[in-house]
N, C-alpha and C positions, 0 to 999 in steps of 0.2 A: 721948294720941296712940295711935291704934290701929296694930297691926302692919300692917294692910292699907294704911296710907298711906305705908309705907316701901318703896322699891324693893328687890327682891332684888339683891344685888351689893355693891360696895365702899362706895358713898357713904353709905347709911343716912340720907339727908336726910329731914326730916319734910315731905315734899311735901304740899301741900294742893291738891286739885282743886276748882275752882270751876265751877259749872254755871249756865246761865241757861235757864230753862224746859226743863230736862233736857239741854241741849246743853253739852258740855264746852267752855268758852271760855277758861280760864286755869289755869295751874299755878303755884302759889306755893311757894318764892320764884321770881320770874320770871327766866328765863335772861338773863344779861348778856353772854355770849359763847358761841361754839360749844362751848367746854369745859364750860360749865355747862348744856348742853341738858337739859331735863327728860325723865324716862322717858316712854315712850309708854303712855298709859292705854288706848288701843284698838289692837288689832293686826289685821292682815289675815289672815284664815283662809279661803282658798279663795274669794276674791271676796266674802267677808262680813267686815265690820269689827265685831269683837266685843271685849268687855271683857277687859282684861289682868288676870286674877285673881291675879297676883302682887302687884298694887297695890291692887285693890279687888274685893270679892266681894259677892254677895247677902247681905243682912243686916248689912253694915257700916254704921256710923252716918253720918248726914247732918245738917247743921244748916241750918234754913230761916230766911230773913230776910224779914219782912213789915214794912210801915210801922207805926211806933209801938209795937213790941213787941220783947221780948228774943228772941234766937234760940231756936228750938224744935227739939228733936232728933227725928229720924225714922230710918228705915232704908232702905237700897237694897232695893227690892221686886222690880225686874226691869230688864232691859236689853233695849232693842229694837235689834237689829243693823241696821247700815247697809250699803249696797252700795258696792263699789269699782270699778264699771264702768258704762258707759252713763249713765243719769241717776243721779248720785250722791246718795244719801240719807244724812245723818249719823246715827250711832247716838245714842240718848238713854238717860239713866238716869232711872228712875221711882222715886218714893218720897217726894217732897216735895209741898208744897201752896202754895209761894210761888215767885215768879220766880227768886230767888237761893238756891242751895244750895251747901254746901261740905262737904268731908270732915273738916275741923277747925273748931273754933269761930273765928268772926271777930267782933270787937267790933261792927262795923257802926255805923250811925247813921241815924236817921229823917230823910230829906230833906224829908218833907212835900210831895210832889208834888201839884199841883192845877191846875185851869184858872185862868188869870190873872184877877184882879179887874179892874174897869173901868179903873182908873188904870194898872195894869200892862199891860193890853192896849193902851191908848193909847200908852204908851212903846214897846212892842214893835212896833206898827204904824208908829210914827214911825221907828224904826231900820230897819225893812224898806223903808219908802218912800225913805229916803236911800240905801239900798243899790241899789234898782232905778233910781233917777233917773240914776245914772252909766252906765247901759247904753244906748248910743245905738241899739242894734238893737231895742229894745222900744218899741212905740207906747204912747201914753198909755192907750189902751184895755187893752192887755195889762198894763201896770203896775197899772191898777185891778183887773184880774181876779186878779193875784197877791196883792194886798192883801185882796181879798174872800175868797179861799180860804185865807188864812193862819190857822194855829192858834198861839196863844200860851199857853204854860204857865209855871208858876212853881215853883221849888224852892230850898231852901236847901242849896247844894252844898258849903259849907265852914263849919266852926265859926267863930263870931264875925263872920261877914260877912252882908251883906244877901242877900235872895233873888235868885237868878239868873233870867233869862228865857230860854226856849227857843222860838224862832220857826221854824216850817217851813211851806212852801207848795209844792205840786206842781200845775201847771196844764198841760193839754193843749189845743192848738189844731190847726186844720187845717194840717199841714205843719211843726209845731214843738211843743216842750214845754219846760218849765223846772222845775227842782227847786232849792229854796233851803233851807238850814239855817243858822240863826244862834244862837249862845249869847252872851248879853250879861250882864255882871256889873258891879256898882257899883265905880267907881274910887275912889281916895283922895280926890279932890276933889269927889265927888258926881256926877261924870259917869258915863255908861254906856260900858263898854269891850267891844268884840266880841272874845271869846276863841276863837270858832269862826265861820268865815265861809266857807260853801260856796255857790257860785252856779253851777249847771250848766245851760247852754242847749243844746238839740240838736234832733234830728228828732222826728217825731210818734210813731214806733213803733220797735221793736227793730231792724228791718231798715233803718231810716232814721237810725240813730244817736241814738236816744233817750238822754237823759242819765242818768247814775247818780243814784239817789236815796238819801238817808240819813235815818233817823228815830231819834231818841233814844227808847228804849223804857223805860228805868228807870235807877236809879243805886244804888250802894252803896259804902260806905267799906271796901274790901277789905283794905287794908293798915293801917288804924287810924291814919292820919296826919291825920285831921280833915277831909280833902277827899274827896268822893265820886268814884269812877270812874263813867264812863258806859257803858251798854250801847247800842250803836248798830247798827241793822239797815241794811245797805247792799245795794241791789239794782241789778243791771245786766242786760244781755242774757242771759237764761236762767240767771242765777246770783244767789245771795243768801248772805250770811253775817252773823254778828254779831261786831262788834269790841268789845273792851274798850279804852277810851281813858282816859288818865290826864293830869291837869293838871300840866305841868312848865314852870316858868319862864313862867307866864302863858298857856301855849298847851296845847291838847289833842293828845296824841300817842299813837299805837297802843301798847298794852301787852299785848294778847292777842287771840285771835280763835278762832272755832270755829263749828260749826253750818252750815258751808257746804253748799249744795245746788246742783247744776248739771246741765245736760243738754248 
């Protein structure tokens, strides 16, 4: 544990700062109540959001996580400051070469993300078809377009379990648009269970109430419990941010977030 990962003050907790593509998205251990709030890694200095050097400095170690390999150590090379007014731009930490970086070692696990094979794609599209069929506001033609634009990916998100399927589709029409995100995992009886189910229907553009869209970007087992956490990019009207979501009691729940940009 490096001294830079300890906050100055009374707690002395071994905070671990997790980054996704350079954006600070989670501090571990995660806060469980207001009294456990983690220290601020970035501070506002005259409308510039800059690194809190009491917690992390240039040259401090970072661990990088790529698929199929052990974590590799690098260093904080630079910090790009963000703005705190107008169109807000989040600060980023540079020094790694993989999506996920942390200031302390994380065991991690290779989830083996890939495009779905033909059988997985058939299953994923079947799940999506059943989902859109219950929407009376969608015409048959629009249902077909949602299916034709769908992307199906496969990953092993938990130790000892079969591969999960991630299905997403975003379609725009004249006067309307839809955004769908489904995560399906094998159940005990061999059936597929939706553990994430987001279906947003709205206007055609931002000023007309276009729906929020969500995309799973990657995953990593951040707390070494054998189950990957997901990094999800969420976009809405002139805003976007990355959520870290954790599977709890069979559902995906917010665990951390960061990288928000807005105007």
